[in-house]
Steps between C-alpha positions, in 0.01 A plus 500: 500500500315379186492211255536717189863450435490122525182477310639710217811282510288180458326659201818598341663156562192340367505712182871419455423130524229536235746663260764238570242226458389653161856506383567140602177380335601664168851360498419309183276764342660615168577868487390554871665783687531462873375771734631649824297648790657839610404641847488841669469596873198689623507797739208697643579863472336781703409831341813669630718211387645185659724537802841336549343242713247387258441123459380349175173332482609205285563410138319506172550346161615790286489322158540163336751550216569246231872438417537512114843325495594262217398143550693211364436399143405130426499334154187337364398324174213744417602775239232717645661487854673845519701644785594864563867535590506848662244766557152521349169329484308318224210721385169303499166598359159364602231655281701822503570491870879520551685302768860418555673173589837331543351153429620411140308174458295553180315286250294554185128509502281382221543838318886486516506770774794466762321486840570407857307255706230760595436573130674833493666581176871594477552832330770614261578636165328323200682410174354525161535227218849629423616470861508876559410593855245767581667661804226735588253405774535156650214259398413137587733274316374236254718224335411482127492122435410532131746366236762720361447584139740366234752732323587449140878489436611831350887470535748217511851593621771243372856532614695245279849448377545373146816299434711703255680183390181353355490415131230577258270205493525298178724277304871582479684462176810322610718582200451870522765732650392686689206261594172565321176406675173446306231630741189302567143623527379555858259234624339471834541117483866508386744581784782515246330807332564730795776547766315563820150523635329598828142525616271667753140473611288799398144576586194629302232735617311211669801376688556197265861394485690469173847393415699773307820357344777711340766354268834659403674432183842619416549665172812634310754612573637168628721502814774344287517839298717773644314761693542840323633792681196710551397746769329351813132501449510391134338170413752231419284190566124428454263231607151432363226463768200282456202460734218249554208476744378158604701351215359725229747713306435867522552688171694832529395828366481549125809740521706233681811391325518151343394230578153662523401295812782650702383755755826688442879506561718589798842658425816508715803712478864373532487532887208251510246765605149506354467795263138480394213282394362546161214583465474628857212536708513874508767776467495528879575114525770423251583161661155356496284318239122520464365137475147503359300221666223353278150560648435127448762428751377729766183522707153429375439870475736701304836582677507851611861539398588237253861595498773407756801724543806256511772706666868371460669790669824362648519212251864410398693305245819381675721209435330276757230235486139619435338584839167633629598716777143633568163490327185642648164633395239729659189301458322255730190281513209556750560403870322421810580640833705227684622678812577845636720655769552828683818687481654716774338818360167338503479434131295182424656325194308226325671218319332338195517161331658652185800631700391859527455702810278807561439742778162446653496776769684642775417483875477833689599553867393769752684652788412751769677773692383343830404129451421477871192724427345235286180332642505131508192325345594152570562238210858648477363835366534854604317820387649845492397777756570861549779397735687270250473765222407431138642205319806553275447262210781385261674205338719272728850626525414862459526755776450348841337176352658166558560237218294185439599136519288257302425142611544612862301626788602735794478322844357657813745727669397364843811416706356207676781453751487861592125497538509207730748687715277800486203293607683378816588860584146620443379208722735608774374864472142377523582300814687794657204732438267233643723495811475873538118461513527220748722723719262783483219262603706381795566858612138589482413183686743602784331839512156350516610278780633787725299530819 
């Protein structure tokens, strides 16, 4: 009779308590994955094989496996706290050495790199200045904190309705029948010389803001005259259009119809639909004007494109009050990075003080055929081994990869209640094995005391 079985049981129970104690001590460790000790019995076999009456010689720890189950996700106030919801690991780089982690507590270092508390860089796909991702090899991610460059206004889109009941601005001759109106010359300072006006902020090549005003003046035929029976698409009513930048009237092209400082005319058919702008921006844009911006109004350096396309596609002339349904332009001033957030697919989007957004990069995740084959390095990091298989790298949400949640962290998956129960069980197992050793000792003592 030996002590081998009881001794192996003590060692196994002690190892189990070590694993349980480690799980409990990391109950608050972000991204921690609890482990489980797995045991196997031990038999001594002879060369001819074990007999049916063979007795095992104890127990051994077969392996200590980590359980990669999902932990709870908790919200935080840090935009660089990121949790993985599903499978996968963050891919980290330390001077080219690659490790993997589930701890998504990141920060920016002095160079703008996204790093963890150990200084390892988060890897992903970099974006160029136009926000286009380079989805080749994953590289350490860097947040570009430089200002976004301004963009000069190239196009203004105006969706307006001009009131078809509007009269030609001027003085009406009361005794005439039908009424006769003596037009007045257009003037920026005389609101009686135009019917309607609207404005929009535009930007020059340096991002300086300017106010572009457009004025609409009804010309004959007067709405009091009968509308002729003409095919749809034929001009039956016209309006002169004037423009000014920062209160300075812009002269139209030399070929523009009178008055010479008009940038052109817009014509409508008898259904109130815009037929065309004259002269138009191009044959491919018949409903748009080319507004020439004086260089003196633009940036200090010459404007790269001193002509704005004023697109009025969808403009109408109905019997209702003048309305500006939409007016927008495609330019913007320079902007500073004010904040950024991470989308579910790992795309990092920056928001700038000028209201623009830009893609700054995309986080890459890695997964393994056998995550239990990973070797734990401590500091919430693992490294791949031959047992785990090579890393499968891709964007979140693709293949077997989970999705990301920003402003959040993944809690430890330790089941504290279950581990406390397991600890009691392991303690009882330890006591039972100690009792077998004590019993063996008593039996040996009895044999020694035989006379």
